[in-house]
MDTraj code that builds the backbone (N, CA, C; nanometers):
import mdtraj as md
import numpy as np

residues = "UNK UNK UNK UNK UNK UNK UNK UNK UNK UNK UNK UNK UNK UNK UNK UNK UNK UNK UNK UNK UNK UNK UNK UNK UNK UNK UNK UNK UNK UNK UNK UNK UNK UNK UNK UNK UNK UNK UNK UNK UNK UNK UNK UNK UNK UNK UNK UNK UNK UNK UNK UNK UNK UNK UNK UNK UNK UNK UNK UNK UNK UNK UNK UNK UNK UNK UNK UNK UNK UNK UNK UNK UNK UNK UNK UNK UNK UNK UNK UNK UNK UNK UNK UNK UNK UNK UNK UNK UNK UNK UNK UNK UNK UNK UNK UNK UNK UNK UNK UNK UNK UNK UNK UNK UNK UNK UNK UNK UNK UNK UNK UNK UNK UNK UNK UNK UNK UNK UNK UNK UNK UNK UNK UNK UNK UNK UNK UNK UNK UNK UNK".split()
xyz = np.array([
    [0.0801, -0.1209, 0.0000],
    [0.0000, 0.0000, 0.0000],
    [0.0837, 0.1264, 0.0000],
    [0.2142, 0.1153, -0.0001],
    [0.2985, 0.2328, 0.0018],
    [0.2756, 0.3220, -0.1201],
    [0.2411, 0.2612, -0.2330],
    [0.2163, 0.3392, -0.3545],
    [0.1133, 0.4479, -0.3331],
    [0.0079, 0.4174, -0.2629],
    [-0.1000, 0.5140, -0.2440],
    [-0.0608, 0.6276, -0.1505],
    [0.0332, 0.6050, -0.0613],
    [0.0702, 0.7082, 0.0342],
    [0.1876, 0.7926, -0.0143],
    [0.2500, 0.7542, -0.1231],
    [0.3621, 0.8310, -0.1755],
    [0.3104, 0.9610, -0.2352],
    [0.3748, 1.0722, -0.2020],
    [0.3303, 1.2011, -0.2539],
    [0.3773, 1.2202, -0.3968],
    [0.3154, 1.3137, -0.4662],
    [0.3542, 1.3433, -0.6043],
    [0.4998, 1.3862, -0.6109],
    [0.5448, 1.4658, -0.5150],
    [0.6836, 1.5114, -0.5150],
    [0.7776, 1.3919, -0.5090],
    [0.7463, 1.2962, -0.4226],
    [0.8304, 1.1776, -0.4126],
    [0.8281, 1.0988, -0.5431],
    [0.7119, 1.0872, -0.6028],
    [0.7013, 1.0123, -0.7271],
    [0.7761, 1.0810, -0.8399],
    [0.7838, 1.2128, -0.8387],
    [0.8569, 1.2837, -0.9426],
    [1.0068, 1.2613, -0.9325],
    [1.0512, 1.2016, -0.8221],
    [1.1921, 1.1673, -0.8098],
    [1.2272, 1.0459, -0.8949],
    [1.1282, 0.9804, -0.9528],
    [1.1522, 0.8661, -1.0400],
    [1.2400, 0.9130, -1.1563],
    [1.3599, 0.8585, -1.1686],
    [1.4507, 0.9058, -1.2742],
    [1.3945, 0.8843, -1.4149],
    [1.3083, 0.7866, -1.4310],
    [1.2486, 0.7629, -1.5629],
    [1.1597, 0.8802, -1.6019],
    [1.0811, 0.9293, -1.5088],
    [0.9947, 1.0451, -1.5357],
    [1.0771, 1.1713, -1.5519],
    [1.1789, 1.1873, -1.4710],
    [1.2645, 1.3063, -1.4832],
    [1.3315, 1.3110, -1.6200],
    [1.3767, 1.1952, -1.6696],
    [1.4382, 1.1919, -1.8036],
    [1.3367, 1.2325, -1.9096],
    [1.2161, 1.1788, -1.8999],
    [1.1114, 1.2113, -1.9977],
    [1.0745, 1.3596, -1.9897],
    [1.0624, 1.4132, -1.8700],
    [1.0274, 1.5547, -1.8537],
    [1.1383, 1.6449, -1.9078],
    [1.2629, 1.6087, -1.8839],
    [1.3749, 1.6870, -1.9374],
    [1.3728, 1.6824, -2.0906],
    [1.3456, 1.5660, -2.1453],
    [1.3370, 1.5516, -2.2916],
    [1.2280, 1.6433, -2.3465],
    [1.1131, 1.6434, -2.2811],
    [1.0015, 1.7288, -2.3234],
    [1.0431, 1.8755, -2.3201],
    [1.0995, 1.9191, -2.2098],
    [1.1340, 2.0608, -2.1934],
    [1.2442, 2.1064, -2.2879],
    [1.3304, 2.0149, -2.3292],
    [1.4363, 2.0494, -2.4239],
    [1.3851, 2.0544, -2.5681],
    [1.2698, 1.9927, -2.5932],
    [1.2218, 1.9781, -2.7308],
    [1.0770, 2.0235, -2.7495],
    [1.0358, 2.1260, -2.6775],
    [0.8964, 2.1704, -2.6852],
    [0.8544, 2.2086, -2.8263],
    [0.9455, 2.2590, -2.9048],
    [0.9123, 2.3017, -3.0396],
    [0.9026, 2.1890, -3.1403],
    [0.9305, 2.0669, -3.0962],
    [0.9307, 1.9511, -3.1854],
    [0.8078, 1.8640, -3.1604],
    [0.7833, 1.7745, -3.2537],
    [0.6809, 1.6703, -3.2352],
    [0.7358, 1.5727, -3.1323],
    [0.6574, 1.5423, -3.0305],
    [0.7022, 1.4525, -2.9240],
    [0.6014, 1.3383, -2.9122],
    [0.6465, 1.2176, -2.9379],
    [0.5559, 1.1026, -2.9333],
    [0.5699, 1.0273, -2.8013],
    [0.4637, 0.9603, -2.7637],
    [0.4665, 0.8766, -2.6434],
    [0.5685, 0.7651, -2.6617],
    [0.5766, 0.7125, -2.7818],
    [0.6735, 0.6055, -2.8080],
    [0.8156, 0.6536, -2.7796],
    [0.8484, 0.7746, -2.8233],
    [0.9825, 0.8285, -2.7998],
    [1.0051, 0.8567, -2.6515],
    [0.9046, 0.9107, -2.5837],
    [0.9171, 0.9363, -2.4400],
    [0.9370, 0.8055, -2.3636],
    [0.8639, 0.7029, -2.4028],
    [0.8782, 0.5714, -2.3387],
    [1.0199, 0.5185, -2.3594],
    [1.0717, 0.5369, -2.4798],
    [1.2079, 0.4939, -2.5105],
    [1.3085, 0.5689, -2.4226],
    [1.2913, 0.6998, -2.4093],
    [1.3796, 0.7810, -2.3251],
    [1.3733, 0.7334, -2.1800],
    [1.2535, 0.6972, -2.1356],
    [1.2344, 0.6515, -1.9975],
    [1.2773, 0.5065, -1.9775],
    [1.2955, 0.4329, -2.0864],
    [1.3342, 0.2923, -2.0757],
    [1.2183, 0.2015, -2.0393],
    [1.0987, 0.2389, -2.0846],
    [0.9785, 0.1620, -2.0530],
    [0.8994, 0.1340, -2.1798],
    [0.8072, 0.0403, -2.1706],
    [0.7142, 0.0199, -2.2817],
    [0.6188, 0.1389, -2.2836],
    [0.5621, 0.1708, -2.3996],
    [0.4686, 0.2844, -2.4041],
    [0.3546, 0.2708, -2.3031],
    [0.2976, 0.1521, -2.2900],
    [0.1867, 0.1319, -2.1962],
    [0.2334, 0.1590, -2.0526],
    [0.3453, 0.1003, -2.0145],
    [0.3936, 0.1184, -1.8775],
    [0.4357, 0.2632, -1.8538],
    [0.4969, 0.3254, -1.9546],
    [0.5354, 0.4657, -1.9410],
    [0.4134, 0.5530, -1.9118],
    [0.3044, 0.5341, -1.9863],
    [0.1830, 0.6138, -1.9636],
    [0.1360, 0.6014, -1.8193],
    [0.1360, 0.4803, -1.7676],
    [0.0920, 0.4584, -1.6290],
    [0.1857, 0.5247, -1.5291],
    [0.3159, 0.5084, -1.5472],
    [0.4141, 0.5651, -1.4546],
    [0.4091, 0.7186, -1.4593],
    [0.4027, 0.7737, -1.5786],
    [0.4014, 0.9190, -1.5930],
    [0.2763, 0.9785, -1.5301],
    [0.1626, 0.9185, -1.5568],
    [0.0358, 0.9696, -1.5010],
    [0.0374, 0.9605, -1.3483],
    [0.0882, 0.8514, -1.2962],
    [0.0951, 0.8350, -1.1508],
    [0.1908, 0.9383, -1.0906],
    [0.2994, 0.9688, -1.1592],
    [0.3994, 1.0619, -1.1061],
    [0.3552, 1.2070, -1.1161],
    [0.2870, 1.2432, -1.2253],
    [0.2556, 1.3840, -1.2484],
    [0.1087, 1.4188, -1.2294],
    [0.0236, 1.3181, -1.2316],
    [-0.1191, 1.3439, -1.2211],
    [-0.1821, 1.3847, -1.3532],
    [-0.1064, 1.3758, -1.4618],
    [-0.1593, 1.4128, -1.5938],
    [-0.0958, 1.3237, -1.7002],
    [-0.1593, 1.3200, -1.8137],
    [-0.1051, 1.2417, -1.9249],
    [0.0161, 1.3143, -1.9834],
    [0.1028, 1.2424, -2.0553],
    [0.2146, 1.3112, -2.1203],
    [0.1666, 1.4215, -2.2147],
    [0.0598, 1.3965, -2.2882],
    [0.0084, 1.4987, -2.3803],
    [-0.0316, 1.6246, -2.3045],
    [-0.1038, 1.6086, -2.1964],
    [-0.1468, 1.7235, -2.1155],
    [-0.0243, 1.7976, -2.0601],
    [0.0727, 1.7226, -2.0123],
    [0.1947, 1.7836, -1.9577],
    [0.2658, 1.8642, -2.0663],
    [0.2786, 1.8087, -2.1855],
    [0.3451, 1.8781, -2.2961],
    [0.2722, 2.0080, -2.3288],
    [0.1397, 2.0021, -2.3386],
    [0.0614, 2.1215, -2.3697],
    [0.0805, 2.2277, -2.2611],
    [0.0755, 2.1868, -2.1352],
    [0.0948, 2.2822, -2.0257],
    [0.2326, 2.3469, -2.0332],
    [0.3349, 2.2673, -2.0627],
    [0.4704, 2.3219, -2.0724],
    [0.4821, 2.4176, -2.1905],
    [0.4161, 2.3855, -2.3009],
    [0.4184, 2.4750, -2.4172],
    [0.3508, 2.6079, -2.3851],
    [0.2392, 2.6029, -2.3162],
    [0.1688, 2.7265, -2.2795],
    [0.2537, 2.8078, -2.1818],
    [0.3144, 2.7422, -2.0845],
    [0.4003, 2.8134, -1.9888],
    [0.5184, 2.8792, -2.0583],
    [0.5817, 2.8073, -2.1502],
    [0.6948, 2.8640, -2.2230],
    [0.6484, 2.9791, -2.3119],
    [0.5321, 2.9629, -2.3752],
    [0.4771, 3.0712, -2.4583],
    [0.4536, 3.1954, -2.3731],
    [0.3999, 3.1772, -2.2534],
    [0.3751, 3.2913, -2.1644],
    [0.5057, 3.3638, -2.1338],
    [0.6128, 3.2893, -2.1098],
    [0.7432, 3.3523, -2.0846],
    [0.7903, 3.4295, -2.2073],
    [0.7797, 3.3681, -2.3242],
    [0.8286, 3.4311, -2.4472],
    [0.7464, 3.5529, -2.4861],
    [0.6194, 3.5540, -2.4512],
    [0.5327, 3.6665, -2.4869],
    [0.5708, 3.7954, -2.4141],
    [0.6502, 3.7849, -2.3114],
    [0.6947, 3.9044, -2.2387],
    [0.7967, 3.9843, -2.3188],
    [0.8482, 3.9243, -2.4259],
    [0.9447, 3.9929, -2.5123],
    [0.8683, 4.0553, -2.6290],
    [0.8535, 4.1874, -2.6310],
    [0.7731, 4.2511, -2.7360],
    [0.8347, 4.2410, -2.8756],
    [0.9612, 4.2008, -2.8843],
    [1.0249, 4.1867, -3.0161],
    [0.9822, 4.0586, -3.0874],
    [0.9294, 3.9639, -3.0139],
    [0.8851, 3.8382, -3.0744],
    [0.7396, 3.8514, -3.1185],
    [0.7109, 3.8044, -3.2371],
    [0.5712, 3.8034, -3.2798],
    [0.5019, 3.6829, -3.2181],
    [0.3719, 3.6891, -3.2100],
    [0.2962, 3.5765, -3.1544],
    [0.3118, 3.4541, -3.2442],
    [0.3220, 3.4741, -3.3740],
    [0.3458, 3.3622, -3.4664],
    [0.4787, 3.2944, -3.4345],
    [0.5836, 3.3733, -3.4130],
    [0.7152, 3.3172, -3.3790],
    [0.7074, 3.2373, -3.2493],
    [0.6391, 3.2915, -3.1507],
    [0.6237, 3.2219, -3.0232],
    [0.5505, 3.0900, -3.0448],
    [0.4434, 3.0927, -3.1211],
    [0.3654, 2.9708, -3.1471],
    [0.4529, 2.8615, -3.2050],
    [0.5294, 2.8943, -3.3084],
    [0.6153, 2.7941, -3.3724],
    [0.7273, 2.7482, -3.2801],
    [0.7831, 2.8403, -3.2054],
    [0.8953, 2.8058, -3.1180],
    [0.8565, 2.7053, -3.0096],
    [0.7330, 2.7130, -2.9622],
    [0.6909, 2.6214, -2.8558],
    [0.6141, 2.5001, -2.9083],
    [0.6051, 2.4864, -3.0403],
    [0.5505, 2.3629, -3.0949],
    [0.4071, 2.3650, -3.1419],
    [0.3459, 2.4826, -3.1516],
    [0.2105, 2.4900, -3.2070],
    [0.2212, 2.5083, -3.3579],
    [0.1227, 2.4564, -3.4303],
    [0.1296, 2.4594, -3.5765],
    [0.0896, 2.5946, -3.6343],
    [0.0285, 2.6808, -3.5539],
    [-0.0136, 2.8123, -3.6022],
    [-0.0414, 2.9038, -3.4839],
    [-0.0535, 3.0323, -3.5150],
    [-0.0903, 3.1291, -3.4117],
    [-0.2303, 3.0996, -3.3594],
    [-0.3201, 3.0608, -3.4482],
    [-0.4579, 3.0359, -3.4038],
    [-0.4653, 2.9149, -3.3109],
    [-0.3826, 2.8133, -3.3360],
    [-0.3810, 2.6975, -3.2456],
    [-0.3287, 2.7384, -3.1078],
    [-0.2212, 2.8177, -3.1067],
    [-0.1709, 2.8693, -2.9795],
    [-0.2800, 2.9482, -2.9080],
    [-0.3514, 3.0322, -2.9803],
    [-0.4542, 3.1170, -2.9194],
    [-0.5636, 3.0330, -2.8550],
    [-0.6088, 2.9298, -2.9242],
    [-0.7148, 2.8432, -2.8703],
    [-0.6681, 2.7741, -2.7426],
    [-0.5496, 2.7159, -2.7467],
    [-0.4986, 2.6411, -2.6311],
    [-0.4617, 2.7365, -2.5178],
    [-0.3985, 2.8477, -2.5508],
    [-0.3590, 2.9466, -2.4500],
    [-0.4820, 2.9978, -2.3762],
    [-0.5871, 3.0270, -2.4504],
    [-0.7100, 3.0774, -2.3882],
    [-0.7703, 2.9729, -2.2934],
    [-0.7638, 2.8464, -2.3325],
    [-0.8184, 2.7394, -2.2491],
    [-0.7456, 2.7318, -2.1143],
    [-0.6141, 2.7466, -2.1174],
    [-0.5352, 2.7332, -1.9946],
    [-0.5215, 2.8636, -1.9172],
    [-0.5053, 2.9746, -1.9874],
    [-0.4752, 3.1017, -1.9224],
    [-0.5961, 3.1946, -1.9109],
    [-0.7072, 3.1569, -1.9726],
    [-0.8317, 3.2356, -1.9672],
    [-0.8173, 3.3727, -2.0318],
    [-0.7231, 3.3851, -2.1245],
    [-0.7031, 3.5078, -2.2010],
    [-0.6289, 3.4718, -2.3289],
    [-0.6245, 3.5625, -2.4226],
    [-0.5520, 3.5368, -2.5467],
    [-0.4040, 3.5711, -2.5293],
    [-0.3179, 3.5190, -2.6160],
    [-0.1767, 3.5569, -2.6076],
    [-0.1554, 3.7080, -2.6215],
    [-0.2284, 3.7723, -2.7110],
    [-0.2127, 3.9175, -2.7301],
    [-0.2545, 3.9943, -2.6051],
    [-0.3669, 3.9582, -2.5454],
    [-0.4124, 4.0264, -2.4237],
    [-0.3159, 3.9991, -2.3084],
    [-0.2657, 3.8761, -2.2989],
    [-0.1687, 3.8413, -2.1950],
    [-0.0426, 3.9268, -2.2106],
    [0.0074, 3.9348, -2.3354],
    [0.1273, 4.0146, -2.3616],
    [0.1041, 4.1598, -2.3218],
    [-0.0078, 4.2170, -2.3635],
    [-0.0371, 4.3574, -2.3311],
    [-0.0376, 4.3793, -2.1803],
    [-0.0994, 4.2890, -2.1077],
    [-0.1067, 4.3017, -1.9618],
    [0.0314, 4.2888, -1.8978],
    [0.1094, 4.1917, -1.9428],
    [0.2432, 4.1719, -1.8858],
    [0.3339, 4.2919, -1.9160],
    [0.3272, 4.3442, -2.0373],
    [0.4093, 4.4606, -2.0718],
    [0.3655, 4.5836, -1.9924],
    [0.2346, 4.5974, -1.9705],
    [0.1832, 4.7073, -1.8893],
    [0.2348, 4.6962, -1.7461],
    [0.2268, 4.5746, -1.6903],
    [0.2743, 4.5533, -1.5530],
    [0.4248, 4.5737, -1.5429],
    [0.4991, 4.5252, -1.6413],
    [0.6446, 4.5458, -1.6406],
    [0.6776, 4.6951, -1.6454],
    [0.6036, 4.7707, -1.7283],
    [0.6253, 4.9158, -1.7366],
    [0.5957, 4.9847, -1.6050],
    [0.4884, 4.9429, -1.5391],
    [0.4537, 5.0016, -1.4092],
    [0.5623, 4.9723, -1.3056],
    [0.6145, 4.8505, -1.3075],
    [0.7190, 4.8151, -1.2102],
    [0.8469, 4.8943, -1.2356],
    [0.8826, 4.9139, -1.3633],
    [1.0007, 4.9944, -1.3946],
    [0.9803, 5.1389, -1.3504],
    [0.8609, 5.1915, -1.3713],
    [0.8314, 5.3289, -1.3323],
    [0.8388, 5.3449, -1.1796],
    [0.7880, 5.2453, -1.1068],
    [0.7933, 5.2504, -0.9602],
    [0.9372, 5.2468, -0.9106],
    [1.0199, 5.1633, -0.9733],
    [1.1614, 5.1560, -0.9320],
    [1.2324, 5.2874, -0.9618],
    [1.1988, 5.3503, -1.0742],
    [1.2648, 5.4751, -1.1121],
    [1.2275, 5.5894, -1.0176],
    [1.1024, 5.5883, -0.9667],
    [1.0588, 5.6968, -0.8778],
    [1.0768, 5.6618, -0.7315],
    [1.0933, 5.5339, -0.7027],
    [1.0991, 5.4902, -0.5622],
    [1.2325, 5.4929, -0.5068],
])
top = md.Topology()
chain = top.add_chain()
for i, resn in enumerate(residues, 1):
    res = top.add_residue(resn, chain, resSeq=i)
    for name in ("N", "CA", "C"):
        top.add_atom(name, md.element.get_by_symbol(name[0]), res)
traj = md.Trajectory(xyz[None], top)
């Protein structure tokens, strides 16, 4: 029964999952298959899906999408990057696909998110300059 009492943090110490997660984070802009992740983890695809879900609480696909949205949010803070460039860099096939997925997770569009973050960054710089 130890499996049920192990916390998610402890389960994430599984080196097989850590290898797969590192692979995902290094290759967000690429196509990432479960078969390849299983190979990286040294498991069969079926067993990998079970181990990954137990360790993270989400499927590999869900984890990849979340990481892509998080990385997109970071990249959107740079006003020199276009939203199209950000979409491709994090592995979405188009700006519209990024917008649909970003809105689902972040409850706003990439453009609105960028505007808000740039506004907040400007306010913080202004406060530091006057403070």
